[in-house]
C-alpha positions in Angstrom: 0.0 0.0 0.0 2.8 2.4 0.8 4.6 1.7 -2.4 1.5 2.4 -4.4 1.0 5.8 -2.7 4.7 6.6 -3.3 4.3 5.9 -7.0 1.1 7.8 -7.2 2.9 10.8 -5.8 5.7 10.5 -8.3 3.2 10.0 -11.2 1.3 13.2 -10.1 4.6 15.0 -10.1 5.4 13.9 -13.6 1.9 15.0 -14.8 2.1 18.4 -13.0 5.7 18.9 -14.3 4.6 18.2 -17.9 1.7 20.6 -17.6 4.0 23.2 -16.1 6.6 22.7 -18.8 4.1 23.1 -21.5 2.7 26.3 -19.9 6.2 27.7 -19.5 6.9 27.1 -23.1 3.6 28.6 -24.2 4.0 31.8 -22.2 7.7 32.3 -21.6 9.6 30.0 -24.0 12.0 31.7 -26.4 11.7 31.3 -30.2 15.4 31.0 -31.2 18.7 30.2 -29.6 17.3 28.0 -26.8 17.7 24.3 -27.5 15.2 23.2 -24.8 12.8 26.0 -24.4 12.1 26.7 -28.1 10.3 23.4 -28.9 7.1 22.5 -27.0 7.7 18.8 -26.6 11.2 19.2 -25.3 10.0 21.7 -22.6 7.1 19.4 -21.7 9.4 16.4 -21.4 11.9 18.5 -19.3 9.1 19.6 -17.0 7.9 16.0 -16.6 11.4 14.8 -15.7 11.9 17.6 -13.2 8.5 17.1 -11.7 9.1 13.4 -11.2 12.5 14.0 -9.6 11.3 16.6 -7.2 8.2 14.6 -6.2 10.4 11.5 -5.8 12.6 13.4 -3.3 9.5 14.7 -1.5 7.9 11.3 -1.3 11.1 9.7 0.1 11.1 12.4 2.8 7.4 12.0 3.6 7.5 8.2 3.8 10.8 8.2 5.8 9.1 10.5 8.4 6.1 8.2 8.5 8.3 5.2 9.1 10.1 6.9 12.0 6.8 7.8 13.7 5.6 4.2 13.7 
């Protein structure tokens, strides 16, 4: 049960990161000279990876704290 919750948190981080990456590209992305920010799918992929990594760190911290309490 704990593993499933951890993976749900990471998956939500990936989805939120992808949405954030796309919105960043749509509103702030540059049109030339930027290898990542100039193409929508690269920025979306970059946001998904970053969201997954950040949420992975957060979930490790949360579940470590929960284990220490029990």
